[in-house]
PLY file of the C-alpha trace (Angstrom):
ply
format ascii 1.0
element vertex 189
property float x
property float y
property float z
element edge 188
property int vertex1
property int vertex2
end_header
188.18 3.80 -12.80
191.81 3.39 -11.71
194.34 5.96 -12.92
197.22 3.84 -14.44
199.27 6.99 -15.22
199.97 7.81 -11.62
203.65 8.50 -12.11
203.14 10.43 -15.32
200.73 12.98 -14.03
203.17 15.00 -11.86
205.65 15.08 -14.68
202.95 16.31 -17.07
201.88 19.00 -14.59
205.47 20.17 -14.17
205.88 20.35 -17.97
202.68 22.40 -18.29
200.80 19.81 -20.28
198.25 19.25 -17.61
196.67 21.75 -15.19
197.54 21.30 -11.60
194.76 20.52 -9.15
196.36 22.24 -6.20
194.07 25.11 -4.99
197.01 27.68 -4.90
197.81 26.93 -8.54
194.21 27.22 -9.58
193.93 30.58 -7.75
197.08 31.89 -9.46
195.73 30.87 -12.87
192.28 32.25 -12.30
193.42 35.65 -11.02
196.31 36.20 -13.47
196.03 39.14 -15.86
197.16 38.66 -19.50
200.46 40.49 -18.71
201.16 38.25 -15.78
200.59 35.09 -17.75
202.76 36.42 -20.58
205.51 37.30 -18.11
205.35 33.75 -16.71
205.56 32.15 -20.18
208.46 34.47 -21.20
210.31 33.82 -17.88
209.73 30.06 -18.43
211.09 30.26 -21.97
214.08 32.36 -21.11
215.07 29.96 -18.32
214.96 26.90 -20.50
217.67 24.93 -22.22
215.90 25.45 -25.57
216.34 29.22 -25.30
220.01 28.94 -24.24
220.78 26.61 -27.07
218.83 28.65 -29.64
220.58 31.88 -28.54
224.04 30.28 -28.68
223.47 28.94 -32.21
222.19 32.45 -33.20
225.28 34.18 -31.75
227.73 31.75 -33.31
225.87 32.12 -36.67
226.03 35.92 -36.40
229.64 36.03 -35.67
230.63 33.45 -38.22
228.68 35.13 -41.01
230.25 38.56 -40.15
233.78 37.19 -39.85
233.79 34.99 -42.97
231.75 37.39 -44.98
229.80 35.11 -47.33
227.03 37.65 -47.09
227.67 41.42 -46.88
229.28 42.11 -43.50
226.46 44.06 -41.73
228.07 44.01 -38.41
231.87 43.88 -38.56
234.09 43.10 -35.60
233.58 44.43 -32.59
229.91 43.44 -33.35
228.29 46.61 -32.23
224.89 45.68 -33.56
224.97 42.30 -31.80
225.97 44.15 -28.62
222.92 46.53 -29.02
220.64 43.51 -29.54
221.89 41.97 -26.33
221.35 45.30 -24.46
217.74 45.49 -25.74
217.16 41.88 -24.75
218.57 42.54 -21.25
216.46 45.69 -20.93
213.31 43.69 -21.47
214.43 40.42 -19.85
215.18 42.07 -16.44
211.67 43.48 -15.74
209.94 40.43 -17.18
211.91 38.25 -14.83
211.11 40.57 -11.95
207.42 40.32 -12.69
207.57 36.53 -12.89
209.58 36.50 -9.63
206.96 38.73 -7.90
204.22 36.35 -9.02
206.25 33.39 -7.70
206.68 35.12 -4.36
202.93 35.75 -4.27
202.32 32.15 -5.13
204.72 31.02 -2.36
202.86 33.21 0.13
199.59 31.64 -0.86
201.06 28.19 -0.67
202.30 28.85 2.89
198.98 30.18 3.90
197.28 27.16 2.39
199.65 24.83 4.17
199.18 26.66 7.53
195.43 26.25 7.08
195.80 22.50 6.29
198.08 22.13 9.32
195.46 23.75 11.56
192.80 21.52 10.19
194.98 18.46 10.84
195.63 19.62 14.43
191.96 19.99 15.11
191.29 16.44 13.71
194.17 15.16 15.92
192.65 16.69 19.03
189.24 15.32 18.19
190.68 11.90 17.60
192.54 11.99 21.00
189.35 13.19 22.71
187.39 10.26 21.25
190.23 7.85 22.18
190.18 9.24 25.78
186.32 8.87 25.92
186.55 5.29 24.59
189.26 4.49 27.10
187.14 5.83 30.01
184.21 3.73 28.75
186.39 0.65 28.45
187.61 1.16 32.04
184.00 1.53 33.20
182.99 -1.70 31.36
185.99 -3.52 32.88
185.09 -2.36 36.30
181.50 -3.49 35.82
182.70 -6.87 34.63
185.05 -7.16 37.61
182.11 -6.32 39.89
179.94 -9.01 38.19
182.71 -11.54 38.45
183.27 -10.84 42.12
179.52 -11.09 42.73
179.33 -14.42 40.81
182.22 -15.84 42.80
180.57 -14.81 46.06
177.31 -16.46 44.91
179.08 -19.61 43.75
180.95 -19.83 47.16
177.89 -19.21 49.12
175.99 -21.96 47.34
178.96 -24.32 47.81
179.88 -24.68 44.24
183.43 -23.68 44.97
185.66 -25.15 47.51
186.47 -22.68 50.19
190.04 -21.34 49.85
190.38 -22.67 46.26
188.77 -19.76 44.43
190.94 -18.58 41.64
191.10 -14.76 41.27
192.32 -14.89 37.83
191.93 -17.44 34.89
195.76 -17.57 34.86
195.89 -18.54 38.54
193.92 -21.70 37.90
195.99 -24.91 37.96
196.77 -26.27 34.58
197.16 -29.89 33.75
199.84 -30.82 31.20
198.63 -33.26 28.63
200.62 -36.51 28.56
200.67 -39.45 26.37
198.85 -39.41 22.99
197.23 -35.98 23.52
200.67 -34.28 23.98
201.95 -35.75 20.71
198.85 -34.55 18.76
199.02 -30.99 20.10
0 1
1 2
2 3
3 4
4 5
5 6
6 7
7 8
8 9
9 10
10 11
11 12
12 13
13 14
14 15
15 16
16 17
17 18
18 19
19 20
20 21
21 22
22 23
23 24
24 25
25 26
26 27
27 28
28 29
29 30
30 31
31 32
32 33
33 34
34 35
35 36
36 37
37 38
38 39
39 40
40 41
41 42
42 43
43 44
44 45
45 46
46 47
47 48
48 49
49 50
50 51
51 52
52 53
53 54
54 55
55 56
56 57
57 58
58 59
59 60
60 61
61 62
62 63
63 64
64 65
65 66
66 67
67 68
68 69
69 70
70 71
71 72
72 73
73 74
74 75
75 76
76 77
77 78
78 79
79 80
80 81
81 82
82 83
83 84
84 85
85 86
86 87
87 88
88 89
89 90
90 91
91 92
92 93
93 94
94 95
95 96
96 97
97 98
98 99
99 100
100 101
101 102
102 103
103 104
104 105
105 106
106 107
107 108
108 109
109 110
110 111
111 112
112 113
113 114
114 115
115 116
116 117
117 118
118 119
119 120
120 121
121 122
122 123
123 124
124 125
125 126
126 127
127 128
128 129
129 130
130 131
131 132
132 133
133 134
134 135
135 136
136 137
137 138
138 139
139 140
140 141
141 142
142 143
143 144
144 145
145 146
146 147
147 148
148 149
149 150
150 151
151 152
152 153
153 154
154 155
155 156
156 157
157 158
158 159
159 160
160 161
161 162
162 163
163 164
164 165
165 166
166 167
167 168
168 169
169 170
170 171
171 172
172 173
173 174
174 175
175 176
176 177
177 178
178 179
179 180
180 181
181 182
182 183
183 184
184 185
185 186
186 187
187 188
């Protein structure tokens, strides 16, 4: 069956909707602990536009409600409670991002090791192909030499039997005289 969604698969893999088939990605998923997977998801969420937009809306709402005062002003200007919430968020976001960064560094190392292994495999295949080409070339040269020997022997036999005029033996098919067609044959060709 032909996969008609060829262009959609990489996009779906990047967005996390489909699992990646790359061996390094599979290893990282299989060996990840719950905390590592959670750190990856949190880091992915914090680094998204959805998070930035949601946090911006929350901050504007917080400030507007405390300035206008429709509801009891629970955090008046200079917004000490909001500042405390940002500090707590930063205290947890930093280590989570470091955990996710360490996992990414580990994944990059595995990717490089995998790429080096694939490059070595490709180099071995290249050497094998070149060896076979050299062997085939040597065999072709041997066949050509054998054919040249047979041709020379055939020409000697033909000359000895008188089938060829002495002195008019062509050494190559291209050395033989060609006759140019004239008349109706030349017009049809």
